[in-house]
C-alpha positions, 0 to 999 in steps of 0.5 A, spaced: 348 504 438 343 507 442 338 506 438 339 499 439 339 500 447 332 503 447 329 497 443 333 492 448 330 496 454 323 496 451 323 489 450 326 488 457 322 493 461 315 492 457 315 485 453 317 484 446 309 485 444 308 492 448 306 498 443 313 501 446 318 496 443 314 496 437 315 504 436 322 503 439 323 498 433 320 502 428 324 508 430 330 504 429 328 501 422 328 508 420 335 510 423 338 504 420 334 507 413 337 514 413 344 512 415 344 507 409 341 513 405 347 517 407 352 512 407 357 514 402 356 521 404 358 519 411 364 514 409 367 521 405 366 524 412 369 519 416 375 519 411 376 527 412 376 526 419 381 520 419 386 519 413 388 512 416 381 510 412 382 512 405 383 507 400 389 511 398 394 507 401 399 513 400 394 518 404 395 514 410 402 513 410 402 521 409 398 522 414 403 517 419 409 520 416 406 528 418 404 526 425 410 522 427 414 528 423 410 534 427 408 530 433 414 527 435 421 529 432 419 537 431 418 537 439 425 534 440 429 538 444 435 541 441 440 540 446 442 533 444 445 537 439 450 541 443 454 535 446 
């Protein structure tokens, strides 16, 4: 997480008790709180983007079959049928 890197850098360069480090920590806490508040919505969005994460195994399996069919089999040249 980039915000975590900000906190680490503040601690490294300013020290753990510096006001900038405290501000960075508050910022990270706020970010984590906001992500937690929107976790369900983010999970639905993630599942829409990546069907392999869906709770229904059939959705993931259908996605895999469709991907194989469209990306692999449909692109195979028809020349080999003429042999």
